[in-house]
Backbone as JSON Lines, residues from 0, in Angstrom:
{"i":0,"aa":"M","n":[95.19,65.76,88.21],"ca":[94.35,65.6,89.49],"c":[95.04,64.78,90.52]}
{"i":1,"aa":"N","n":[95.33,65.38,91.71],"ca":[96.0,64.59,92.76],"c":[95.01,64.13,93.75]}
{"i":2,"aa":"V","n":[94.47,62.97,93.43],"ca":[93.32,62.4,94.31],"c":[93.8,62.13,95.68]}
{"i":3,"aa":"A","n":[95.02,61.61,95.62],"ca":[95.61,61.1,97.03],"c":[95.68,62.36,97.97]}
{"i":4,"aa":"M","n":[96.18,63.49,97.31],"ca":[96.28,64.69,98.08],"c":[94.94,65.29,98.59]}
{"i":5,"aa":"L","n":[93.94,65.21,97.67],"ca":[92.62,65.52,98.09],"c":[92.05,64.82,99.28]}
{"i":6,"aa":"L","n":[92.38,63.42,99.2],"ca":[91.88,62.59,100.43],"c":[92.59,62.87,101.54]}
{"i":7,"aa":"R","n":[94.0,63.15,101.43],"ca":[94.7,63.58,102.75],"c":[94.11,64.75,103.42]}
{"i":8,"aa":"K","n":[93.84,65.7,102.52],"ca":[93.37,67.05,103.17],"c":[92.01,66.96,103.56]}
{"i":9,"aa":"S","n":[91.12,66.09,103.14],"ca":[89.82,65.81,103.61],"c":[89.98,65.12,104.94]}
{"i":10,"aa":"W","n":[90.82,64.14,105.01],"ca":[91.03,63.4,106.22],"c":[91.6,64.32,107.28]}
{"i":11,"aa":"R","n":[92.43,65.3,107.0],"ca":[93.0,66.19,108.05],"c":[91.92,67.03,108.46]}
{"i":12,"aa":"L","n":[90.99,67.56,107.59],"ca":[89.83,68.35,108.15],"c":[88.84,67.49,108.89]}
{"i":13,"aa":"Y","n":[88.58,66.33,108.7],"ca":[87.9,65.33,109.53],"c":[88.39,65.21,110.81]}
{"i":14,"aa":"R","n":[89.66,64.98,110.83],"ca":[90.27,64.79,112.26],"c":[90.32,66.06,113.13]}
{"i":15,"aa":"T","n":[90.32,67.17,112.57],"ca":[90.52,68.6,113.35],"c":[89.05,69.0,113.48]}
{"i":16,"aa":"G","n":[88.22,68.81,112.6],"ca":[86.81,69.46,112.76],"c":[85.57,68.59,112.66]}
{"i":17,"aa":"G","n":[85.87,67.15,112.33],"ca":[84.76,66.43,112.12],"c":[84.03,66.49,110.74]}
{"i":18,"aa":"F","n":[82.92,65.74,110.65],"ca":[82.3,65.72,109.43],"c":[81.75,67.12,108.87]}
{"i":19,"aa":"S","n":[81.31,67.99,109.76],"ca":[80.8,69.14,109.4],"c":[81.91,70.06,108.72]}
{"i":20,"aa":"A","n":[83.14,69.98,109.25],"ca":[84.32,70.73,108.58],"c":[84.43,70.35,107.22]}
{"i":21,"aa":"V","n":[84.44,68.96,106.91],"ca":[84.69,68.43,105.63],"c":[83.67,69.03,104.67]}
{"i":22,"aa":"C","n":[82.36,68.93,105.22],"ca":[81.16,69.43,104.34],"c":[81.45,70.85,103.97]}
{"i":23,"aa":"K","n":[81.87,71.62,104.88],"ca":[82.15,73.18,104.7],"c":[83.19,73.39,103.59]}
{"i":24,"aa":"R","n":[84.36,72.55,103.7],"ca":[85.66,72.81,103.1],"c":[85.75,72.12,101.74]}
{"i":25,"aa":"V","n":[85.13,70.93,101.54],"ca":[85.38,70.26,100.41],"c":[85.02,70.97,99.05]}
{"i":26,"aa":"P","n":[83.84,71.66,99.11],"ca":[83.51,72.48,97.91],"c":[84.55,73.32,97.59]}
{"i":27,"aa":"E","n":[85.27,74.11,98.59],"ca":[86.35,74.92,98.2],"c":[87.6,74.2,97.61]}
{"i":28,"aa":"L","n":[87.85,72.91,98.08],"ca":[88.91,72.17,97.55],"c":[88.77,71.88,96.02]}
{"i":29,"aa":"F","n":[87.47,71.71,95.68],"ca":[87.15,71.48,94.31],"c":[87.04,72.74,93.29]}
{"i":30,"aa":"R","n":[86.95,73.96,93.94],"ca":[86.54,75.09,93.27],"c":[87.75,75.64,92.5]}
{"i":31,"aa":"V","n":[87.5,76.11,91.23],"ca":[88.36,76.83,90.39],"c":[87.42,78.07,89.9]}
{"i":32,"aa":"T","n":[87.61,79.25,90.54],"ca":[86.69,80.3,90.27],"c":[87.18,81.13,89.18]}
{"i":33,"aa":"P","n":[86.31,81.89,88.44],"ca":[86.53,82.84,87.51],"c":[86.73,84.18,88.15]}
{"i":34,"aa":"D","n":[87.15,85.19,87.35],"ca":[87.1,86.56,87.75],"c":[87.26,87.33,86.34]}
{"i":35,"aa":"S","n":[87.72,88.47,86.21],"ca":[88.05,89.59,87.04],"c":[88.45,90.83,86.08]}
{"i":36,"aa":"S","n":[88.31,91.94,86.56],"ca":[88.64,93.2,85.75],"c":[90.11,93.18,85.55]}
{"i":37,"aa":"F","n":[91.09,92.72,86.4],"ca":[92.3,92.67,86.19],"c":[92.69,92.07,84.84]}
{"i":38,"aa":"D","n":[92.14,90.77,84.51],"ca":[92.41,90.2,83.25],"c":[91.77,90.89,82.16]}
{"i":39,"aa":"A","n":[90.52,91.33,82.29],"ca":[89.93,91.92,81.19],"c":[90.84,93.35,80.8]}
{"i":40,"aa":"Q","n":[91.41,93.96,81.64],"ca":[92.12,95.06,81.28],"c":[93.53,94.78,80.48]}
{"i":41,"aa":"R","n":[93.95,93.6,80.94],"ca":[95.29,93.23,80.57],"c":[95.46,92.17,79.54]}
{"i":42,"aa":"G","n":[94.38,91.51,79.36],"ca":[94.36,90.29,78.5],"c":[95.14,89.1,79.07]}
{"i":43,"aa":"T","n":[95.1,89.07,80.39],"ca":[95.87,88.05,81.01],"c":[94.87,87.01,81.72]}
{"i":44,"aa":"D","n":[95.38,85.95,82.37],"ca":[94.77,84.93,82.94],"c":[95.31,84.57,84.42]}
{"i":45,"aa":"V","n":[95.05,85.5,85.29],"ca":[95.51,85.29,86.62],"c":[94.57,85.01,87.84]}
{"i":46,"aa":"A","n":[93.2,85.4,87.27],"ca":[92.05,85.33,88.38],"c":[91.69,83.88,88.8]}
{"i":47,"aa":"G","n":[90.93,83.83,89.67],"ca":[90.36,82.55,90.18],"c":[91.23,81.89,91.27]}
{"i":48,"aa":"T","n":[90.82,80.74,91.83],"ca":[91.49,79.93,92.58],"c":[91.88,78.6,92.13]}
{"i":49,"aa":"V","n":[92.94,77.97,92.41],"ca":[93.25,76.66,92.0],"c":[93.6,75.77,93.33]}
{"i":50,"aa":"P","n":[92.68,74.84,93.67],"ca":[93.04,74.0,94.75],"c":[94.44,73.43,94.79]}
{"i":51,"aa":"A","n":[94.99,73.22,95.99],"ca":[96.37,72.63,96.01],"c":[96.49,71.29,95.35]}
{"i":52,"aa":"W","n":[95.35,70.58,95.53],"ca":[95.66,69.28,94.94],"c":[95.61,69.33,93.5]}
{"i":53,"aa":"M","n":[95.27,70.39,92.71],"ca":[95.35,70.46,91.31],"c":[96.59,71.15,90.83]}
{"i":54,"aa":"L","n":[97.57,71.51,91.75],"ca":[98.7,72.12,91.38],"c":[99.82,71.36,90.45]}
{"i":55,"aa":"G","n":[99.73,69.94,90.56],"ca":[100.89,69.18,90.23],"c":[100.86,69.13,88.67]}
{"i":56,"aa":"P","n":[101.89,68.45,88.02],"ca":[103.26,68.19,88.79],"c":[104.04,69.34,89.19]}
{"i":57,"aa":"V","n":[104.78,69.04,90.31],"ca":[105.65,70.2,91.1],"c":[107.0,69.78,91.08]}
{"i":58,"aa":"I","n":[107.92,70.74,91.44],"ca":[109.25,70.66,91.66],"c":[109.31,70.35,93.25]}
{"i":59,"aa":"G","n":[110.02,69.24,93.61],"ca":[110.33,68.95,95.08],"c":[109.15,68.18,95.59]}
{"i":60,"aa":"D","n":[109.2,67.99,96.96],"ca":[108.38,67.13,97.53],"c":[107.39,67.75,98.57]}
{"i":61,"aa":"N","n":[107.15,69.16,98.51],"ca":[106.36,69.86,99.37],"c":[104.84,70.05,98.91]}
{"i":62,"aa":"L","n":[104.48,69.2,97.97],"ca":[103.09,69.46,97.54],"c":[102.09,69.17,98.75]}
{"i":63,"aa":"P","n":[102.36,68.34,99.71],"ca":[101.44,68.09,100.77],"c":[101.37,69.36,101.68]}
{"i":64,"aa":"H","n":[102.29,70.19,101.61],"ca":[102.43,71.47,102.49],"c":[101.81,72.62,101.83]}
{"i":65,"aa":"A","n":[101.35,72.53,100.46],"ca":[100.92,73.6,99.89],"c":[99.55,74.08,100.05]}
{"i":66,"aa":"E","n":[99.36,75.3,99.81],"ca":[97.95,75.99,100.03],"c":[97.53,76.12,98.6]}
{"i":67,"aa":"K","n":[96.21,76.65,98.47],"ca":[95.58,76.89,97.09],"c":[96.22,78.09,96.42]}
{"i":68,"aa":"Y","n":[96.28,78.06,95.08],"ca":[96.68,79.36,94.47],"c":[95.39,80.26,94.5]}
{"i":69,"aa":"Q","n":[95.88,81.49,94.8],"ca":[94.8,82.56,94.78],"c":[95.58,83.94,94.45]}
{"i":70,"aa":"P","n":[95.16,84.62,93.48],"ca":[95.79,85.86,93.14],"c":[95.61,87.01,94.15]}
{"i":71,"aa":"T","n":[96.73,87.75,94.22],"ca":[96.68,89.12,95.01],"c":[95.97,90.12,94.11]}
{"i":72,"aa":"T","n":[95.03,90.85,94.78],"ca":[94.15,91.85,93.98],"c":[95.0,93.11,93.89]}
{"i":73,"aa":"E","n":[94.63,93.98,92.95],"ca":[95.31,95.3,92.8],"c":[95.12,96.03,94.02]}
{"i":74,"aa":"E","n":[93.96,95.98,94.71],"ca":[93.57,96.67,95.92],"c":[94.58,96.36,97.01]}
{"i":75,"aa":"D","n":[94.75,95.11,97.17],"ca":[95.62,94.55,98.22],"c":[97.13,94.81,97.93]}
{"i":76,"aa":"F","n":[97.51,94.79,96.65],"ca":[98.89,95.24,96.41],"c":[99.11,96.72,96.65]}
{"i":77,"aa":"Q","n":[98.1,97.53,96.36],"ca":[98.32,99.01,96.58],"c":[98.3,99.28,98.19]}
{"i":78,"aa":"V","n":[97.52,98.48,98.97],"ca":[97.5,98.7,100.32],"c":[98.95,98.4,100.84]}
{"i":79,"aa":"I","n":[99.54,97.28,100.36],"ca":[100.83,96.93,100.73],"c":[101.88,97.95,100.45]}
{"i":80,"aa":"L","n":[101.79,98.48,99.21],"ca":[102.79,99.52,98.87],"c":[102.73,100.75,99.75]}
{"i":81,"aa":"D","n":[101.49,101.2,99.77],"ca":[101.39,102.28,100.79],"c":[101.83,102.09,102.22]}
{"i":82,"aa":"F","n":[101.7,100.9,102.68],"ca":[102.25,100.67,104.09],"c":[103.63,100.6,104.08]}
{"i":83,"aa":"L","n":[104.43,100.04,103.0],"ca":[105.81,99.87,103.0],"c":[106.46,101.27,102.86]}
{"i":84,"aa":"K","n":[105.86,102.21,102.24],"ca":[106.51,103.55,102.08],"c":[108.04,103.37,101.41]}
{"i":85,"aa":"I","n":[108.07,102.81,100.31],"ca":[109.27,102.57,99.69],"c":[109.23,103.06,98.23]}
{"i":86,"aa":"N","n":[110.54,103.33,97.83],"ca":[110.64,103.74,96.27],"c":[110.77,102.34,95.58]}
{"i":87,"aa":"P","n":[109.9,101.83,94.81],"ca":[110.07,100.48,94.18],"c":[111.27,100.45,93.3]}
{"i":88,"aa":"Q","n":[111.73,101.53,92.64],"ca":[112.98,101.49,91.88],"c":[114.2,101.15,92.54]}
{"i":89,"aa":"E","n":[114.1,101.26,93.95],"ca":[115.28,100.83,94.84],"c":[115.29,99.41,95.23]}
{"i":90,"aa":"W","n":[114.26,98.59,94.92],"ca":[114.06,97.39,95.54],"c":[113.7,96.29,94.55]}
{"i":91,"aa":"N","n":[114.12,95.0,94.96],"ca":[113.96,93.9,94.25],"c":[112.59,93.22,94.72]}
{"i":92,"aa":"W","n":[111.72,92.77,93.95],"ca":[110.48,92.03,94.4],"c":[110.61,90.69,94.24]}
{"i":93,"aa":"V","n":[110.32,89.85,95.11],"ca":[110.34,88.44,95.0],"c":[108.94,87.74,95.51]}
{"i":94,"aa":"D","n":[108.35,87.01,94.75],"ca":[107.09,86.59,95.33],"c":[107.35,84.91,95.31]}
{"i":95,"aa":"L","n":[107.28,84.43,96.49],"ca":[107.42,82.89,96.73],"c":[106.07,82.26,96.55]}
{"i":96,"aa":"G","n":[105.8,81.53,95.59],"ca":[104.62,80.94,95.29],"c":[103.8,81.92,94.39]}
{"i":97,"aa":"C","n":[104.4,82.33,93.38],"ca":[103.92,83.46,92.51],"c":[102.65,83.07,91.65]}
{"i":98,"aa":"G","n":[102.25,81.68,91.59],"ca":[101.12,81.37,90.87],"c":[101.26,81.74,89.44]}
{"i":99,"aa":"K","n":[100.19,82.38,88.94],"ca":[100.01,82.83,87.62],"c":[100.71,84.14,87.25]}
{"i":100,"aa":"G","n":[101.22,84.79,88.4],"ca":[101.98,86.05,88.2],"c":[101.36,87.4,88.55]}
{"i":101,"aa":"A","n":[100.24,87.38,89.08],"ca":[99.66,88.69,89.39],"c":[100.48,89.73,89.91]}
{"i":102,"aa":"T","n":[101.26,89.37,91.06],"ca":[102.04,90.44,91.7],"c":[103.22,90.79,90.82]}
{"i":103,"aa":"L","n":[103.66,89.74,89.97],"ca":[104.81,90.2,89.15],"c":[104.43,91.17,87.98]}
{"i":104,"aa":"I","n":[103.25,91.05,87.59],"ca":[102.68,92.01,86.62],"c":[102.65,93.53,87.31]}
{"i":105,"aa":"M","n":[102.0,93.48,88.5],"ca":[101.81,94.73,89.22],"c":[103.17,95.3,89.65]}
{"i":106,"aa":"A","n":[104.11,94.41,90.11],"ca":[105.35,94.99,90.46],"c":[106.22,95.59,89.39]}
{"i":107,"aa":"T","n":[106.02,94.9,88.26],"ca":[106.64,95.49,86.96],"c":[106.06,96.85,86.53]}
{"i":108,"aa":"E","n":[104.8,96.89,86.63],"ca":[103.96,98.06,86.2],"c":[104.34,99.24,87.29]}
{"i":109,"aa":"V","n":[104.67,99.11,88.49],"ca":[105.03,100.13,89.28],"c":[106.53,100.47,89.41]}
{"i":110,"aa":"G","n":[107.27,99.71,88.7],"ca":[108.73,100.06,88.44],"c":[109.67,99.47,89.46]}
{"i":111,"aa":"F","n":[109.43,98.25,90.05],"ca":[110.45,97.67,90.95],"c":[111.65,97.41,90.04]}
{"i":112,"aa":"Q","n":[112.81,97.48,90.66],"ca":[114.15,97.47,90.1],"c":[114.38,96.06,89.34]}
{"i":113,"aa":"S","n":[113.81,95.03,89.95],"ca":[113.82,93.78,89.34],"c":[112.62,92.93,90.06]}
{"i":114,"aa":"V","n":[112.18,91.99,89.16],"ca":[110.95,91.24,89.6],"c":[111.2,89.72,89.38]}
{"i":115,"aa":"T","n":[110.99,89.01,90.46],"ca":[111.28,87.56,90.46],"c":[110.06,86.81,91.1]}
{"i":116,"aa":"G","n":[109.58,85.87,90.33],"ca":[108.6,84.9,90.97],"c":[109.08,83.5,90.89]}
{"i":117,"aa":"V","n":[108.81,82.83,92.15],"ca":[109.1,81.53,92.36],"c":[107.85,80.5,92.55]}
{"i":118,"aa":"E","n":[107.86,79.52,91.67],"ca":[106.65,78.75,91.63],"c":[107.09,77.33,91.45]}
{"i":119,"aa":"F","n":[106.45,76.43,92.39],"ca":[106.94,74.87,92.28],"c":[105.94,74.29,91.26]}
{"i":120,"aa":"S","n":[104.85,74.82,90.99],"ca":[103.91,74.08,90.08],"c":[104.36,74.46,88.64]}
{"i":121,"aa":"Q","n":[104.65,73.3,87.8],"ca":[105.17,73.57,86.47],"c":[104.09,74.18,85.56]}
{"i":122,"aa":"K","n":[102.9,73.83,85.79],"ca":[101.72,74.48,85.03],"c":[101.64,75.92,85.27]}
{"i":123,"aa":"L","n":[101.65,76.37,86.58],"ca":[101.36,77.73,86.89],"c":[102.76,78.59,86.61]}
{"i":124,"aa":"A","n":[103.87,77.9,86.65],"ca":[105.15,78.67,86.43],"c":[105.04,78.94,84.8]}
{"i":125,"aa":"R","n":[104.69,78.11,84.12],"ca":[104.54,78.25,82.6],"c":[103.59,79.56,82.25]}
{"i":126,"aa":"I","n":[102.59,79.48,83.0],"ca":[101.58,80.58,82.79],"c":[102.18,81.92,83.2]}
{"i":127,"aa":"A","n":[102.97,82.04,84.29],"ca":[103.42,83.19,84.86],"c":[104.6,83.68,83.95]}
{"i":128,"aa":"A","n":[105.41,82.78,83.37],"ca":[106.43,83.14,82.43],"c":[105.95,83.73,81.18]}
{"i":129,"aa":"R","n":[104.82,83.23,80.74],"ca":[104.2,83.73,79.46],"c":[103.65,85.02,79.64]}
{"i":130,"aa":"Q","n":[103.02,85.22,80.84],"ca":[102.19,86.54,81.14],"c":[103.19,87.65,81.55]}
{"i":131,"aa":"C","n":[104.3,87.24,82.16],"ca":[105.22,88.35,82.74],"c":[106.59,88.23,82.1]}
{"i":132,"aa":"P","n":[106.55,88.67,80.77],"ca":[107.86,88.68,80.07],"c":[108.99,89.37,80.55]}
{"i":133,"aa":"H","n":[108.63,90.42,81.38],"ca":[109.73,91.42,81.98],"c":[110.11,91.0,83.45]}
{"i":134,"aa":"A","n":[109.59,89.81,83.76],"ca":[109.96,89.23,85.22],"c":[110.77,87.91,85.03]}
{"i":135,"aa":"R","n":[111.54,87.6,86.05],"ca":[112.12,86.3,86.05],"c":[111.29,85.36,86.78]}
{"i":136,"aa":"V","n":[110.98,84.18,86.15],"ca":[110.05,83.26,86.65],"c":[110.93,82.02,86.89]}
{"i":137,"aa":"V","n":[111.05,81.54,88.19],"ca":[111.74,80.45,88.4],"c":[110.86,79.21,88.91]}
{"i":138,"aa":"N","n":[111.04,78.0,88.17],"ca":[110.11,76.98,88.45],"c":[110.99,76.03,89.56]}
{"i":139,"aa":"A","n":[110.73,76.36,90.78],"ca":[111.55,75.78,91.9],"c":[110.79,75.68,93.17]}
{"i":140,"aa":"D","n":[111.31,74.86,93.99],"ca":[110.8,74.78,95.34],"c":[111.2,75.94,96.1]}
{"i":141,"aa":"A","n":[110.36,76.6,96.72],"ca":[110.62,77.97,97.48],"c":[111.63,77.58,98.64]}
{"i":142,"aa":"A","n":[111.49,76.41,99.16],"ca":[112.41,76.13,100.25],"c":[113.93,75.95,99.84]}
{"i":143,"aa":"E","n":[114.09,75.83,98.52],"ca":[115.51,75.72,97.89],"c":[115.96,76.91,97.24]}
{"i":144,"aa":"F","n":[115.13,77.84,97.05],"ca":[115.52,79.17,96.32],"c":[116.37,79.92,97.09]}
{"i":145,"aa":"V","n":[117.45,80.63,96.62],"ca":[118.28,81.49,97.27],"c":[118.13,82.88,96.68]}
{"i":146,"aa":"L","n":[117.92,83.74,97.69],"ca":[117.55,85.21,97.21],"c":[118.81,85.74,96.6]}
{"i":147,"aa":"P","n":[118.57,86.63,95.46],"ca":[119.62,87.51,94.95],"c":[120.08,88.5,96.03]}
{"i":148,"aa":"W","n":[121.25,88.89,95.97],"ca":[121.85,89.8,96.97],"c":[121.46,91.16,96.5]}
{"i":149,"aa":"R","n":[120.41,91.61,96.68],"ca":[119.78,92.91,96.46],"c":[118.84,93.35,97.57]}
{"i":150,"aa":"D","n":[118.59,94.74,97.71],"ca":[117.51,95.0,98.61],"c":[116.21,94.41,98.18]}
{"i":151,"aa":"T","n":[115.45,93.67,99.17],"ca":[114.38,92.82,98.54],"c":[113.1,92.92,99.41]}
{"i":152,"aa":"V","n":[112.07,93.0,98.73],"ca":[110.81,92.74,99.41],"c":[110.39,91.38,99.01]}
{"i":153,"aa":"L","n":[110.29,90.5,99.94],"ca":[109.95,89.04,99.89],"c":[108.4,88.98,100.19]}
{"i":154,"aa":"F","n":[107.74,88.7,99.17],"ca":[106.34,88.46,99.32],"c":[105.71,87.15,99.43]}
{"i":155,"aa":"L","n":[104.84,86.87,100.32],"ca":[104.12,85.72,100.44],"c":[102.55,85.78,100.61]}
{"i":156,"aa":"F","n":[101.84,85.22,99.83],"ca":[100.34,85.07,100.0],"c":[99.98,83.74,100.5]}
{"i":157,"aa":"N","n":[100.32,83.47,101.77],"ca":[100.11,82.14,102.35],"c":[100.27,80.97,101.39]}
{"i":158,"aa":"P","n":[101.43,80.73,100.72],"ca":[101.54,79.77,99.74],"c":[101.75,78.33,100.26]}
{"i":159,"aa":"F","n":[102.18,78.28,101.56],"ca":[102.52,76.99,102.11],"c":[102.45,76.96,103.68]}
{"i":160,"aa":"D","n":[102.46,75.81,104.26],"ca":[102.36,75.74,105.8],"c":[103.73,76.18,106.57]}
{"i":161,"aa":"G","n":[103.6,75.99,107.8],"ca":[104.66,76.38,108.61],"c":[106.03,75.52,108.43]}
{"i":162,"aa":"Y","n":[105.83,74.3,108.02],"ca":[107.02,73.47,107.79],"c":[107.91,74.12,106.65]}
{"i":163,"aa":"V","n":[107.37,74.33,105.58],"ca":[108.14,75.0,104.41],"c":[108.56,76.46,104.68]}
{"i":164,"aa":"L","n":[107.59,77.2,105.51],"ca":[108.06,78.6,105.76],"c":[109.3,78.61,106.58]}
{"i":165,"aa":"R","n":[109.27,77.68,107.54],"ca":[110.58,77.67,108.41],"c":[111.81,77.34,107.62]}
{"i":166,"aa":"R","n":[111.74,76.53,106.52],"ca":[112.88,76.22,105.8],"c":[113.26,77.47,105.09]}
{"i":167,"aa":"V","n":[112.24,78.16,104.51],"ca":[112.46,79.39,103.75],"c":[113.19,80.49,104.64]}
{"i":168,"aa":"I","n":[112.7,80.69,105.92],"ca":[113.11,81.67,106.76],"c":[114.74,81.25,107.19]}
{"i":169,"aa":"D","n":[114.92,80.09,107.34],"ca":[116.21,79.63,107.75],"c":[117.25,80.03,106.78]}
{"i":170,"aa":"K","n":[116.97,80.06,105.52],"ca":[117.95,80.41,104.34],"c":[118.19,81.89,104.4]}
{"i":171,"aa":"L","n":[117.33,82.8,105.11],"ca":[117.43,84.14,105.08],"c":[118.54,84.61,106.07]}
{"i":172,"aa":"R","n":[118.78,83.75,106.96],"ca":[119.84,84.27,108.06],"c":[121.04,84.67,107.32]}
{"i":173,"aa":"G","n":[121.66,85.69,107.73],"ca":[122.91,86.21,107.03],"c":[122.7,87.05,105.78]}
{"i":174,"aa":"F","n":[121.39,87.13,105.29],"ca":[121.35,88.01,104.06],"c":[121.64,89.45,104.57]}
{"i":175,"aa":"S","n":[122.62,89.94,103.88],"ca":[123.29,91.33,104.35],"c":[122.55,92.53,103.7]}
{"i":176,"aa":"N","n":[121.79,92.32,102.61],"ca":[121.1,93.47,102.1],"c":[119.82,93.64,102.97]}
{"i":177,"aa":"R","n":[119.23,94.85,102.61],"ca":[118.04,95.11,103.37],"c":[116.8,94.11,102.89]}
{"i":178,"aa":"L","n":[116.12,93.69,103.83],"ca":[115.1,92.77,103.45],"c":[113.83,93.03,104.22]}
{"i":179,"aa":"M","n":[112.76,92.95,103.51],"ca":[111.44,93.2,104.07],"c":[110.52,91.96,103.69]}
{"i":180,"aa":"V","n":[110.01,91.29,104.67],"ca":[109.1,90.08,104.37],"c":[107.71,90.58,104.59]}
{"i":181,"aa":"V","n":[106.99,90.37,103.49],"ca":[105.63,90.77,103.56],"c":[104.68,89.6,103.43]}
{"i":182,"aa":"Y","n":[103.94,89.47,104.39],"ca":[103.08,88.09,104.4],"c":[101.61,88.35,104.43]}
{"i":183,"aa":"L","n":[100.84,88.2,103.49],"ca":[99.43,88.29,103.26],"c":[98.69,87.21,103.58]}
{"i":184,"aa":"N","n":[97.78,87.27,104.47],"ca":[97.05,86.23,105.17],"c":[98.04,85.37,105.82]}
{"i":185,"aa":"P","n":[98.58,86.0,107.0],"ca":[99.74,85.24,107.64],"c":[99.39,84.22,108.66]}
{"i":186,"aa":"R","n":[98.81,83.12,108.14],"ca":[98.51,82.04,109.01],"c":[99.39,81.36,109.77]}
{"i":187,"aa":"H","n":[100.66,81.45,109.3],"ca":[101.79,80.85,110.06],"c":[102.87,81.97,110.42]}
{"i":188,"aa":"G","n":[102.36,83.12,110.7],"ca":[103.27,84.26,111.07],"c":[104.1,84.01,112.29]}
{"i":189,"aa":"Q","n":[103.57,83.06,113.21],"ca":[104.29,82.89,114.34],"c":[105.63,82.22,114.09]}
{"i":190,"aa":"V","n":[105.76,81.53,113.01],"ca":[107.05,80.87,112.59],"c":[108.13,82.03,112.47]}
{"i":191,"aa":"I","n":[107.83,83.04,111.67],"ca":[108.6,84.13,111.52],"c":[109.06,84.93,112.73]}
{"i":192,"aa":"D","n":[108.01,85.08,113.64],"ca":[108.28,85.85,114.96],"c":[109.32,84.97,115.81]}
{"i":193,"aa":"E","n":[109.62,83.71,115.47],"ca":[110.6,83.02,116.38],"c":[112.12,83.42,115.92]}
{"i":194,"aa":"Y","n":[112.33,84.16,114.8],"ca":[113.62,84.44,114.39],"c":[113.94,85.82,114.86]}
{"i":195,"aa":"D","n":[115.19,85.95,115.61],"ca":[115.67,87.16,116.15],"c":[116.24,88.1,115.08]}
{"i":196,"aa":"F","n":[116.49,87.58,113.95],"ca":[117.07,88.52,112.92],"c":[116.08,89.25,112.09]}
{"i":197,"aa":"L","n":[114.81,88.94,112.21],"ca":[113.71,89.7,111.58],"c":[112.85,90.3,112.75]}
{"i":198,"aa":"H","n":[112.62,91.58,112.41],"ca":[111.83,92.35,113.39],"c":[110.52,92.87,112.93]}
{"i":199,"aa":"H","n":[109.32,92.43,113.65],"ca":[108.07,92.74,113.2],"c":[107.98,94.29,113.27]}
{"i":200,"aa":"V","n":[107.45,94.93,112.1],"ca":[107.4,96.27,112.06],"c":[105.81,96.71,112.09]}
{"i":201,"aa":"G","n":[104.97,95.85,111.92],"ca":[103.66,96.25,112.06],"c":[102.72,95.43,110.96]}
{"i":202,"aa":"K","n":[101.45,95.67,110.95],"ca":[100.51,95.09,109.99],"c":[99.46,96.0,109.64]}
{"i":203,"aa":"C","n":[98.86,95.66,108.49],"ca":[97.84,96.45,107.89],"c":[96.64,95.58,107.39]}
{"i":204,"aa":"R","n":[95.71,96.05,107.02],"ca":[94.45,95.16,106.65],"c":[94.24,95.37,105.24]}
{"i":205,"aa":"A","n":[94.31,94.26,104.44],"ca":[93.74,94.19,102.94],"c":[92.53,93.35,103.03]}
{"i":206,"aa":"T","n":[92.36,92.57,102.05],"ca":[91.31,91.5,101.96],"c":[91.55,90.65,103.18]}
{"i":207,"aa":"Y","n":[92.85,90.27,103.57],"ca":[93.25,89.66,104.62],"c":[94.27,90.57,105.43]}
{"i":208,"aa":"D","n":[94.81,90.11,106.63],"ca":[95.69,90.94,107.33],"c":[97.06,90.69,106.6]}
{"i":209,"aa":"V","n":[97.8,91.84,106.77],"ca":[99.29,91.76,106.11],"c":[100.21,91.96,107.21]}
{"i":210,"aa":"R","n":[101.16,91.19,107.53],"ca":[102.22,91.39,108.53],"c":[103.39,91.6,107.82]}
{"i":211,"aa":"V","n":[104.46,92.49,108.35],"ca":[105.62,92.93,107.76],"c":[106.76,92.85,108.74]}
{"i":212,"aa":"W","n":[107.83,92.16,108.38],"ca":[109.08,92.06,109.15],"c":[110.22,92.63,108.28]}
{"i":213,"aa":"K","n":[111.3,93.12,108.97],"ca":[112.54,93.53,108.23],"c":[113.74,93.06,109.01]}
{"i":214,"aa":"N","n":[114.85,93.15,108.42],"ca":[116.07,92.69,108.97],"c":[117.09,93.76,109.47]}
{"i":215,"aa":"W","n":[116.64,94.93,109.7],"ca":[117.46,96.12,110.14],"c":[116.78,97.03,111.09]}
């Protein structure tokens, strides 16, 4: 339990929205919710949310920039695939902030050429590796991860703030294979808009908005 991080997030809420904002959001910071038909069908444990302050211990120094763990639903995953209009067998799937591995399981099931999850929480990375034996799970800081040189769908479900996102996108400059960046709940999408080597190709609506960029 990272009490210091909980206090920092509460203080940040207070400064930006006052006491009422803290009252509205603090219950969310504590909540770890159950689910789901996904787990019932597969015998997995991906459901629910885990507040950012409960993610430690982690690799690297970016825990203050983390968002809560929240799994991508099957419905949202299908909306994204329908929008991309790609043959999964020709693409690599990389989930930055993969959590317990929900998209890794689904990407494997639909036949992506290879599937990789990057997760800085040691606890969640262990869970993802156990539940996704056919995927590569890397316990690492997303800002330090280097993409494999393959045609890649890079997926993010709002795993961190703009500071880390900018470091991630900086590393993508010069990536010579085809790249699609898929951002579910794109709270910091304006960061990606700043880069001239990525072109916004549209958005669709799942549980949250989804925005997509590509490098060609």
